[in-house]
N, C-alpha and C positions, 0 to 999 in steps of 0.2 A: 784849605780845610779838608780833612779826610773823612771818609764815611765809616760807618760801623763795620767791624769785621764779623762775619758769620762763622760760627764754630765749625771747623772741618776735621777735628780730631776724633778719636774713638769714643764711643759711648755705648750704653747698654743696648745690646742687640734686641732684647725683648721689647724695649720701648719702641725701637725702630720698626720691628715686625708688626706690633700691634697698631702703630700709627699708620703704616702702609695699608694694612687690611681694613682699618676703620675708614680711612679716607677713600679707599676704593669703593666704599658703599655710598658715598655722597654723589649727588648729581654732578654732571660735568660743569655746570655753571658755578657750583660752590667750590669745586676742586681747582678751577682755572687759576694758574699762577701760584699754586701752593709750593711746589717742589723746586727748591734751588739749594745748592750746597757749596757754591763757590763764594769767594769774597766779592762784595760789590761796594760801590760808592753811591752817593746820593743820586748821581746822574747816569749811572750805568747799571744795567741788569744783565744777568748771565744769559749766554746764548741759548736760545731754544725756549725761554720762558714766554708763555703766551700772555702778552700784555697789550691786547688790542684796545682795551678800555683805557683811554688816556687818563681819565679821572682816577681810576684805581692806581694807575702808575704813579700819579702825583701823590696820592695818599700813602702808598708804600714808601716812597722816598721821604715824605714828610715825617712818617713814624720814626725813621732813623734820625732825622734832624732834631725833632723835638725831644728824643730820648737823650740827646747829647748837648742840647742848648736850652737855656732858660727861655721859656715861651714869653714871659712878661717883658723881657728885654729885647727880644728879637723883633725886627721890623719885617714887613712883607717883602721889602727889597732884599734884606738879608736872606730870607727864606728862599726867595726866587733865585738869588745868586747861587746859594748852596745846592739847590735842586737843578741848576743848569737850565732854567727857563726864565721867561720874562714875567713881570708882574701881570701883564695883560693875559699871559697864558694861565696864571692862577685864577684871575678874575673871570676867565671864560667858564670855569667850572665851580668856583667858590665865590661867594659874595664878599668874604672878608677873611682876615687872618683867623678870627674866632671860629668861623665855620670850618676852615681847613683843619684847625687844631681839634675841634670836636669830632670831626669825621675820622681823623687819624686815631684818636683814642677809642672810638667806637669800633673801628676796624681792628685795633689791637685786641680789644675784648672779644671780638668774634673769633679771632685766631686762637686766643687762649681757650675759648669754649670748645673749639674743635680739638685742640691738642689734649686737653684734660679729659674731655668726654671719651676719647679713645682709650684712656686708662681705666674706664669703668666697664669695659667690655672684656669678658673672658674669652680669649681666642688663642689660637696657636698651641692649644694643649697645656696652657699654663695652669698651675694649681692656684687656689685662692690665696695661698701664702705668697707665691711669687707675684701674683697680680697686685696684691696690696703692697708688697715690697717696693713696687715701682713708684708708689706715691711718696716714699721716703728717699728715693734716689734723686736728690735735688739737683746735683750736678748733671746727671743724665737727662733729667727733664729739661733743664735749661738749654742743654746742647741740642736736644731734639726740637724744642720750640723755636730755637734760633733759625732753623731752616725755613719756617713759614712766616715768622714775625720780623726777622731781621734784628731781633733783640734776644740776647741770652738772659732770660729772666732770673737766672741764678747769679751770674756775674754782674748784671746791670740792674739788679733789683732796686737799689736806691734811686737810680734815675727814673725807672719806670714808676715807682711808687710816687715820686714827686710829680711826674706827669699826670698820674691818675688823680692825685689830690688837688692839683691845680684845676683839672677839668671838673671835678666834683663841685668845687667852689663856684664855678662859672656856669655850669650847665646841669640843671636838675635831671634832665633825661639821661645823663651819664651815670648818675647815682642809681637811677632806675634800672639801667642796663647792667650795672655791676651787681645789683641785687638779683636780677634775673639769672645772670651767669652763675653766681655762687649758690643760689637756690637749686639750680640745675645740677651742679656738681654734687651737692649734698644728697639730693633726691636720687640721682643715679648710683651714688655710692651706697646709699641705703638699700636700693634694689639689689645690688650686688651682694651685700652682706646678708640680706634676707634669704637670698638663694643659697648662700653658703650655710646659713643656719639650718635651713630645711634639709640640706644634704648631710648635715651632721659634721661639717668641716670646722665649725666654730661652736662655742658653747651656746646652749639653748636659752640660757637666762640673760643673754646680752641685750642691751638696748641699742638696736641697730641705728636708730636715728642719731643718738648721742655719739656712737662710734663714728658715723659718717662725718658729723660735725667736728669731732676730735681730729680726724685725719686732715680735713681742710685747714683747721686752725693750726695744726702742727706745721704744715707746709708754709703758710704765711708767716707764722711766728718765727720759725727757724730761719727763713730767708731774711727776715727783718733783723734778727739777732746777728746773723752772719754779716749783714751789711753794716750794722752798728759796731760790731766787734770782730774785725777780720782775723784776729789772732785765734779765734775759736776754730778748731779743726772740724768744720761743719760736715764734711764727708764722713769722717770717722764717727762722729757723734750721731749722725743720721742712721748709720748702720746699726749702732748700738741701741738707739731709740726704737728702731723697728723691732729688734729682737725682744726688747722689753714689751713692746706692744703685742707682738705675736704670742708671747708666752702668756699674756693675760687673757687672750681671746680664743686660743686654739682649743679644740675639743679634747 
């Protein structure tokens, strides 16, 4: 059984720069273990990654496993074998398969929150146009997020969505965490847009809350559509969609 491959090709340098600057502001405890760019399998992590916390190590491995395997059909023995540990090793940190799965999904949501929150910060001298454009660069976002999550949310959207919906059905706290994450995205985007409106960079008559919602809804909807219909040139259409969006809101 092979592990998930982490994207190592070129991607938007603006996203990479913003991500590095944003993550550098987080405390060491939150940043621990975020940066890795090489391929890994379930049982092997890249050299130099700070993984003193064995529980987190298991969770990171489990995220990749659950993204590629049906949770309902997998046994704890299957999971332990794929992760290269014993069932006893899992039970030492988790009471059941359910708990391991729930913690893996919550961990993934936390990584998503960090990645996308970085895109709500204007830094590196980017204009508001270029900052907003990053939200439409779905392939680049997926590549950047794969570094911290082990999942390319652009290429693996279908699997990740299945994992999330499975967790929602089983654990009410996962739905609550998802609500919290998306409410945070929309709130931070609205703050960004309000600032741009005050500076005269976008139209004064715009409903910034609705615009923030529109940006988030576009990202989720476009990735879902791309997953359902791979023949759609999502990269090209995302570029054109952003130009239409920007022409509607620019001052």
